[in-house]
Structures are given as C-alpha cells and as structure tokens.
N, C-alpha and C positions, 0 to 999 in steps of 0.2 A: 570246659567247666569254670575255669578260672577267670574267663570273660564274662561270663554270666554273673559270677559272683562279684566282679569288679563292678559291672554295670549296676547290679543292686545296689553296692556300697557308694554309688555316685562316684566311682575314682577314687575311693580312699586306699583301696589295695595297692594302686599306683604310688600314691602320695606315700604309703609306709615303707613300701619297698625301697622308694628313692631316698627316703629319710635314713634308713638303715644303711644303704649304700653309702650315702654321703658321710654317715658316722664311720665307717669302715675307711673312707678316704681321709678322714682326719683322725688319726689314731691318737693325737694329742688331746682329744676332746673325749676319749672314751672314759677316762677316770672320772673328770670333774665337769665335762661339757665345755660349751662355748659361751654361756650366759645368755640373757635375754635375747630374742630375735635370731637365735642360732639357725633357725630354719631358712633365714635369709642370708645370714652370713657364710652358710654352707652352700648356698645356692642350689638348694634342694630342687627347685621347680626346675631348673636347667637339665636335673638326672631324670625326670619323669618322662616314662616312654609308655604310652604316646603322651605327648606333650598337652599340657591342658590350654585351653585357650581363655580359662578365667585366671584372674591374680590371685594365686594361693599363697597366704603368707604364713601359714601355720600348718601343722601336721593332722589335725582332727583326729588327735588322739592324745590323751594325757600321758601315757606312758612313754610313746615316742617322744613327744615334746620335751619330757623331763629327761630322757636319754641325751637328747640332742643339747639342753641347756644347762642341765646339772650332772651329766655323765652317770656312769654306773652307780658312783658312791651316792650322789643324791637322789637318784631313782630309788635306790633301795630304802634310803630313809623316808622318802615320800611315801612309798608303796606300804612300808611297814606301818607308818603312822596312820594311814588310811584304813588298812586292813584292821588294825586295832579298833579304829573308830567304826568302821563299817560291823565290827563283831559287836561291838556295844550297843550300835543301832538294833541289830538283831535281836540281842538279848532284851533290849527294850520292847521291841515290838513283839516278843514272844511271852512277855511277861503277862499273867494273868490278871490284867487289870483293865479298867475301861481304857477307851481311846482319850488320850489326853495331850497336852502339847509335847512332852517328851517322845511321844510316839508319831506325833505329827511330823516333828523335826527329824525324826529318825527315818520316816519313810520319804520324806522329801530329800533329804541328804543321799541317802541310798539310790533313789531314783537318779538324782543329778550326777553321783559316781559313776553309776552304769553308762548314763548318757554321754558322759565326758569320755568314754572310751571310742565314741565315733564323733565328736565333734569338740570344737576349741573351748570348752568351759573353762579351762586353766590359762586360757590367752585373753579372753576379753574380759574387761572390767567388771562389768557388772554380775554376769554368773560367778565370776571368781570371788567377788565380795560376797555374794549371797552363801557360797559353798564355805567361806571362812567364818561367816556370821554362824551359820548353822553348826559347823564344827566346834566353834569355841563353846556354843550353848551345851552340845553334848560332851565335851571335855570336862565341862564345870559339873556335869550331874555325877554327883558319888552314887554308885549302883545300890551301896547298902542304905544311903539315906533315901535314895528313890523307892526303893522297896518298903523301908519302914513309912515312908511318907503315904504310900499308898495303903499299906494296912492301918494306918491312924486313920486315914480319910474313911476307909470302909467301916471301921469301929464307930467313928462319930456318925455314920451315916451321910457323909457329904457326897 
C-alpha cells in the first residue's frame, strides 16, 4: 500500500522520509535548522531509497522544508502565523457578503497554502513572492473594519 501511495505522490513520501531521517542525523539542526538550502547541505537526496534519477533540490513540502531550514522553533512560528492567517481567510470566506477582493485573496492564499504541502512553493521565488503579497494583504485587513465596510456598502446599495 505504501508503494502505491508513494507512486501516486510522485515519490514525495520517499523525499519526506529521507528529509526527516537527515534531520535525525543532524541533531544540531533540530532546534533552529540549518538555514537556506538545508536539503542540499544535509545531502537528503543521498538518503533516498529508492534513489531518484531526478535532481531533487527541495523536499516538496513547506513543513518539512521549514523543519530542515528553521528547525522546530522556526517551524512552529511559521505554522502558527499561517494557521492564524488561514483562519482569518476562512472567516472572510464565510462572511455573508458578496464575493470581493478579500474573498478572492483568501481563496487563492488558502489554495496555495494547501498546495505548498506537496510542492516547493516556499522554495521557488515566484510562488513565494505571491504568497507573501497575499499574506500581507490579509494581515492588513482588520476584521472589524472589513465587516463594517461590507455593512456600509450594503446600506449604500453599492
């Protein structure tokens, strides 16, 4: 069964397992990680069984990448920040208002965060930049103001 799941995941289970194994072999990295390119520095690709014929440079999972690069402390901070942001996005999406820019940004960011669990969106510059811009937009929205704006627009018939 694990073979079939790994085949469906395009070998990601092997990558993730080797990444966690590498972290265990580098106990100094567990609290704070090894910084950028830790996947390469830890030589995770050498630990992968079966070995991939492809040149794999990152773990294809934001949480695993964060563990390697930022350790447990940094990963907890990152996960906490994005969990709060995701919750805010869900609240915006569930608000009884018409579909608007905040809802569009929320939906897009939630989709990208989910996708980042199976690909390197926090590794490659363009998707990371998009995630940061969408996150900044959502962080800037005050939920009380957002609700008040929506009610005012409805009252004015906008």
